[in-house]
C-alpha positions in Angstrom: 17.9 -27.3 -15.8 21.5 -26.8 -14.5 22.3 -24.8 -11.4 23.4 -21.7 -13.3 20.2 -21.6 -15.3 18.1 -22.1 -12.2 19.9 -19.3 -10.4 19.4 -17.0 -13.3 15.7 -17.9 -13.4 15.3 -17.2 -9.7 17.1 -13.9 -10.0 14.8 -12.9 -12.8 11.7 -13.8 -10.8 13.0 -11.9 -7.7 13.7 -8.9 -9.9 10.2 -8.9 -11.3 8.6 -9.0 -7.9 10.7 -6.4 -6.1 8.4 -3.5 -6.9 5.5 -5.4 -5.3 7.6 -6.4 -2.3 8.3 -2.7 -1.8 4.5 -1.9 -2.1 3.6 -4.4 0.6 6.4 -3.3 2.9 5.5 0.3 2.5 1.9 -0.3 3.2 2.7 -2.3 6.4 4.8 0.6 7.7 3.1 3.6 6.1 6.5 4.7 5.0 8.6 4.5 1.9 11.8 4.6 3.9 10.9 1.9 6.5 9.3 -0.3 3.9 12.2 -0.2 1.5 14.6 -1.0 4.4 12.6 -4.2 5.2 12.4 -5.1 1.5 16.2 -4.7 1.1 16.8 -6.9 4.2 14.6 -9.7 2.7 16.6 -9.6 -0.5 19.9 -9.7 1.4 18.7 -12.7 3.4 17.9 -14.6 0.1 21.2 -13.7 -1.4 23.0 -15.1 1.6 20.9 -18.3 1.7 18.6 -19.2 -1.2 17.4 -22.3 0.7 14.9 -20.0 2.4 12.9 -20.3 -0.9 12.8 -24.1 -0.7 9.3 -25.5 -0.8 7.5 -22.5 -2.1 7.4 -20.5 -5.4 9.8 -17.6 -5.7 7.2 -14.8 -5.1 5.6 -16.5 -2.1 9.1 -17.3 -0.7 10.2 -13.7 -1.2 7.2 -12.3 0.8 7.6 -15.0 3.4 11.2 -13.9 4.1 10.1 -10.3 4.3 7.3 -11.2 6.7 9.6 -13.2 8.8 12.0 -10.3 9.2 9.2 -7.9 9.9 7.7 -10.2 12.6 11.0 -11.0 14.2 11.7 -7.3 14.6 8.4 -6.9 16.4 6.5 -5.4 13.5 8.0 -2.0 14.3 6.8 1.4 13.1 8.6 4.7 12.8 10.2 5.6 16.1 9.8 9.0 17.7 6.3 9.6 16.3 4.0 12.1 18.0 0.6 13.7 17.5 -1.9 12.1 15.1 0.5 9.7 13.5 1.5 8.3 16.9 -2.2 7.8 17.7 -2.6 5.9 14.3 0.4 3.7 15.2 -1.1 2.9 18.6 -4.3 1.9 16.9 -2.5 -0.4 14.4 -0.9 -2.1 17.4 -4.4 -2.8 18.9 -5.5 -4.8 15.8 -5.5 -8.6 15.8 -2.0 -10.0 15.2 -1.4 -10.7 11.5 -4.8 -9.6 10.4 -3.9 -6.3 8.7 -0.9 -8.0 6.9 -3.1 -10.9 5.8 -5.6 -8.4 4.3 -2.8 -6.5 2.4 -1.4 -9.8 1.1 -4.9 -10.8 -0.2 -6.5 -7.7 -1.5 -3.5 -5.6 -2.7 -1.0 -8.3 -3.6 -3.4 -10.9 -4.8 -2.2 -13.9 -2.8 -4.5 -16.8 -2.2 -5.5 -17.9 1.3 -3.1 -20.9 1.0 -0.2 -18.7 -0.1 -0.9 -16.3 2.7 -0.9 -19.2 5.2 2.6 -20.1 4.0 3.8 -16.5 4.2 2.7 -15.7 7.7 3.1 -19.3 9.1 -0.5 -20.3 9.9 -2.9 -22.8 8.4 -5.3 -21.9 5.5 -8.4 -21.7 7.7 -6.7 -19.3 10.1 -5.5 -17.1 7.1 -9.1 -16.9 5.9 -10.3 -16.0 9.4 -7.6 -13.3 9.8 -8.7 -11.6 6.5 -12.3 -11.6 7.7 -11.3 -10.1 11.1 -9.2 -7.4 9.3 -12.2 -6.4 7.2 -14.3 -6.0 10.3 -11.7 -4.2 12.5 -10.7 -1.8 9.8 -14.3 -1.0 8.7 -15.0 0.1 12.3 -11.9 2.0 12.8 -11.6 5.3 11.0 -13.7 7.6 8.9 -13.0 11.0 7.3 -13.1 13.1 4.2 -11.7 11.9 0.9 -10.8 13.9 -2.2 -10.7 12.1 -5.5 -8.4 13.2 -8.4 -9.5 11.3 -11.5 -10.2 12.4 -15.0 -12.2 9.4 -16.2 -15.8 10.0 -15.1 -16.9 6.4 -14.8 -13.8 5.5 -12.7 -14.3 8.6 -10.5 -17.9 7.8 -9.8 -17.0 4.2 -9.1 -14.4 5.2 -6.6 -16.7 7.8 -5.1 -19.4 5.1 -4.5 -16.9 2.7 -2.9 -15.5 5.4 -0.6 -19.0 6.6 0.4 -20.2 3.1 1.2 -17.2 2.8 3.5 -18.7 5.7 5.5 -16.3 8.4 4.3 -17.3 11.8 3.0 -16.2 12.6 -0.5 -15.2 16.3 -0.7 -15.4 16.3 -4.5 -13.8 15.1 -7.7 -11.1 17.0 -9.6 -10.1 16.2 -13.2 -7.0 18.4 -13.5 -4.1 19.7 -11.4 -5.6 23.2 -11.1 -9.0 21.8 -10.2 -7.5 19.6 -7.5 -5.7 22.5 -5.8 -8.8 24.6 -5.9 -11.0 21.8 -4.5 -8.5 21.0 -1.8 -8.3 24.6 -0.6 -12.1 24.9 -0.5 -12.7 21.7 1.4 -9.6 20.2 3.1 -9.6 16.4 2.9 -8.2 13.9 5.4 -7.1 11.6 2.5 -6.3 12.2 -1.2 -6.9 9.4 -3.7 -5.3 10.3 -7.1 -4.7 9.0 -10.5 -1.3 9.6 -12.1 -2.3 10.8 -15.6 -5.0 13.5 -15.6 -7.0 15.4 -18.2 -5.2 18.1 -20.2 -2.0 15.9 -19.7 -1.5 17.4 -16.2 0.0 15.1 -13.5 -1.7 13.7 -10.5 1.7 13.6 -8.9 2.1 17.3 -9.4 -1.4 17.9 -8.1 -0.8 16.0 -4.9 2.5 17.8 -4.3 0.8 21.1 -4.8 -1.9 20.1 -2.3 0.5 18.8 0.3 2.5 22.0 0.1 -0.7 24.0 0.6 -2.4 21.8 3.2 0.3 19.9 4.9 1.0 16.2 5.0 -1.9 13.7 4.9 -2.4 10.2 3.6 -2.3 9.8 -0.2 -3.2 6.8 -2.4 -2.0 6.7 -6.0 -3.8 4.7 -8.7 -1.9 3.7 -11.8 -1.9 1.1 -14.5 1.9 0.8 -14.2 2.7 0.4 -10.4 6.2 -1.0 -11.1 7.2 2.4 -12.6 6.5 4.1 -9.2 8.2 1.5 -7.0 11.8 1.7 -8.0 13.2 2.9 -4.7 15.3 5.5 -6.6 13.4 8.6 -5.4 10.6 9.7 -3.0 7.7 7.4 -4.0 4.2 6.6 -2.6 3.7 4.5 0.4 0.1 3.5 -0.8 -0.4 2.4 -4.3 -3.1 0.4 -6.1 -3.1 -0.9 -9.7 -5.5 -0.4 -12.5 -7.7 -2.3 -13.1 -8.6 -2.4 -9.4 -11.1 -4.3 -7.4 -13.5 -3.0 -4.8 -11.5 -4.9 -2.1 -8.3 -3.2 -3.2 -9.8 0.3 -2.9 -11.4 -0.5 0.5 -8.2 -2.0 1.9 -6.0 0.8 0.6 -8.2 3.5 2.0 -8.6 1.8 5.3 -4.8 1.3 5.6 -4.0 4.8 4.6 -6.5 6.4 6.9 -4.4 5.0 9.8 -1.5 7.1 8.9 -1.5 10.9 9.2 1.4 11.5 6.9 2.5 9.8 3.7 5.7 10.1 1.8 4.9 10.9 -1.8 6.4 11.7 -5.1 8.4 14.7 -6.1 7.9 16.0 -9.6 
């Protein structure tokens, strides 16, 4: 393979993984804006010096560069926060170093323990330990009420069971935009977990925006079979996003992460 072909191949691989880099960065910061800033910085670093990808596959290298920038900046959060969100950020800072990020890399992004070790600069045994620590710390951290917006009954019941076993109270399940607004007003949730496409062709995005307008900002997790379509960086997009088909660990991790943040940037219709 000549140099030009190799560069094209790497560029294609980088492009294919940018949406997932954004997802990881947004989940680390709880913010679309901050997350996308770090993702852009990682891409710029690779464009300046592609040797940073030496010794690892392109996806692992991309996340390694992002993590290095994030860590060297002191794992910052949004400045000037106050109220509940500031409390959440302080709680994040109290967690074991690297544990939350390792958990995100494993459960949401699907990296192996060996790949995580390369990304965050530890050995594989330590990566495994960090993931286990994160599960324990986050399981003991925050509980609240969760509203589920999902039109497929089996999926809705599955998510309800997962959330309830985590110790959260499920306020109810809505199948349409109108049902969601009615349910949210009747029992205000701490967290909203929403599918994108609902029954009667209504939109989970619209339902969430209606709810946030009515109830004020709160954490939101979107579930979709096509996450790359919602991670373009071109408009307001979710900070927390899991893919269908999902695993129990993905739901648990996303709910735990989102509960730390008292506001979530979300989509506009």
